[in-house]
N, C-alpha and C positions, 0 to 999 in steps of 0.2 A: 093286509099288504097292499091291496087294491086302492084302500082309503089314502094309505100314505103316498101310494103313486100319483093319485089324483091331486092331492095337496100339493106335491113338488110340481107336478106340471102346472098347476094354477100359479105358483109363486114365480116360476121361471116366466110364464106368460106375462106376469105383472111386472117384473124385471124388464122384460123387453119393450112391454108397453111404455114404463117409464123412460126408457134409453130414447125411443124413437120420439116421445113427446119432448124430451130435453132437446134433440138435434133438431125437431121441428120448430121449437121456440129460439134457435141460434139467430143471432142478428148479423147482417151483412156488414163486412168492415173492410177497409182497403190499407194497405201497409204504406206508409209516406217514406221512408228510407229503409235501407238494407239493416236488418235488425236479427240479432241472434234468438233464437229459440230455446228455451229452458224447460226442463223437466221439474220446474217449480216457481212459485212467482216470488221472484228474488234474484239479484244477482249471485248470491250465495251457491245457487243451483247450477248444475253443470249445464252446458251447451249441446243441444242435441241435433241443431241445424240452423240454417240462416233463410230467411224470408226476403225476397229481392223487393225493392220499391216498386209500388204499384201491383204488388200481388193481391188478389181477392181472398178474403178469407170468412169463416163464419166465427163469430164471437158468442161462446156460450156461457161465459161467465167471466166478471172481474172482481180483484180482491186488492186493495192497498195500492192502486196504481199499476197493476199487472191483470192482463187478460188471458184467458185460454180460448185459443184459436185453434181451427182446423182448415186444412187446404188438401188439395191433391197430393202435396208433398209430404203430408203428416200432420201431427197435432204437438201443442205444448205453449207454454207460456212466453208472452212477450209484453214487454213495457207498452203502457197504456200512451206514452208520448209518441210513438210511431204509429197510432192507430186513428183513423178518421172515417168518416162516412165515404161511401163510395164517391169518387169524384169531387169530394171535397178536401183540400189541404188542411193539415191540423195546425193549430196555433203553435207557437214556440215553445209554451209550457201549457199542455191542456190538461184538463181533468176530465177523466171518461166517466159517463153517465150512463150506465147499463141496468137495467131491471126487466123484470117481466110481472105483468100485473093480469089478474083474472077479471074479466068484464061481467055484467050481469048476467049475459048467456053463457057464460062457462068457457068461452074462449079465451086464450091468453094473447096479451098484445105485448108487444116487445117495444122497449125504450133505450135506443143505441145512441149517444152522440158524444158532442164535446162541449163542456161547459165553458163559456167565455169568460176569461180571468177578469175580476171585479177590479173597477178603477180604483188605484191608489190615492191617498190624499196627497195634495200638494206639500211639498216641503215648506215649513215656516221660514221666512225670510231671516237671516241672521243679522243681529244687530252690528253696526260696523265698529270695531274696536276702536277706541280713542288713541289719536296719535300721541305718542310720549313727548311731553316737553323736555328738550335738553336742558341739562343743568348749566348754569354759567360757569364759564371758565375764567379764572383771573389773569387779567393782563400782566405780562412780566414786568414792566416798569412800573404799575401802579400800585401805592400803598392802600391797602384795603383789608378788610376782613371778611372770612366766610364763615358760615354758620350751617351745622349739619343736624339732622334728626338722629343721627346714629352716632355712637362712640368710635372713635379713631376715624373721624372724618368719612364716616359712610352715611348711606342713605340720601335724601332729599337734601338740597343745599341752597341757600342765596347768598350773595355778596353784596358788602356795602362798602363805598369806598370812603376814604380819609376825608374828615371835615362834615361827614352825615351824622344825623341824630334820629333815631326813630323813637318817638316817645309812646308809640303803640305798635304791636306788633301783628295784630289782627290773626289772619291764619296762622301764624308762626307762634303765638302765645303758648307759653309752657310747652315747646317741643324742643328746644335746642339742648344738645347733649354735648357738642364737640365744636372748638373754634380754630381756624387756622388763619394765621396773620401772614402777610407779605409785605416786603419792602419797609419795614421799620414802622408800621402800624400799630397803634395801641388801642384797646377797646374797653370801655365801661360796660358791664352787663349788670341789670337791676332786677329784681323779684317783683317791682310793680311798675305799673305804667308813668311815666313822666321822670324816669331816673330817680325812683325813690325806693326805700324798702332797704332788704338785703342787697348789696352792690359789691362788685369785684373787679378790680383792674387787672387786665391781662395784656403782659408785653410780649408774650410769646405764645406758640400755639399750644393747646390743650386738647389732648385725645380723649379727656372727659373732664368737663369741669366740676367744680367743689359739689359735693353733695347738696348742699342748703340752697344751690341753683341749677343742678340740673333737673330739667324738665320744667323748671320754674321762670325762666326769663321772659319777662314782658316788656322791657324797653333796653335799649343799648345806644351807645355812641362811639363812633370810631373817629380817631384825632391822631 
């Protein structure tokens, strides 16, 4: 029984020594704004008190952005956002650095502070969007024909006045799908340049031109 009592006394003495060592290794901190004290490291834990701005505390450990602090009013967990070194204001979104290191002489050294946020890369400049080119509107009293890249007069378009001939459509080659006529205009559309190949004469608007010329028009004449 004496041996058991001696062993128990030794264990209790070791626990007390470790507790006092942990208290000795606590780092000083200062509360930067009124903050809730919780019984665990997270907002899911209950509030056990409130520490006012400027309150000096001892910080014994930190975990995932929460630190265990103690003061004359008690102890508990607070968000590291509201902690700073004594006399130093905390950044808007700090990351607490807290650690204990053992030196060559066997004495602990405490590291407690605020990591400054890393500079963020500058945003890349956005390329300006091209200004859309308005589509030509047919004049009310002008005989002309308008040509569209989509069926039923949809999509991009361009218009040609009566008396004009386009022997080559360049950027519009093999794109025309529908034709709209105004004020008695007539149009010849052809599958090859210089008004040759398969051709068709239109005397009225067509929501979709004939299959043999659908997306195959290379020249035209309006008269």
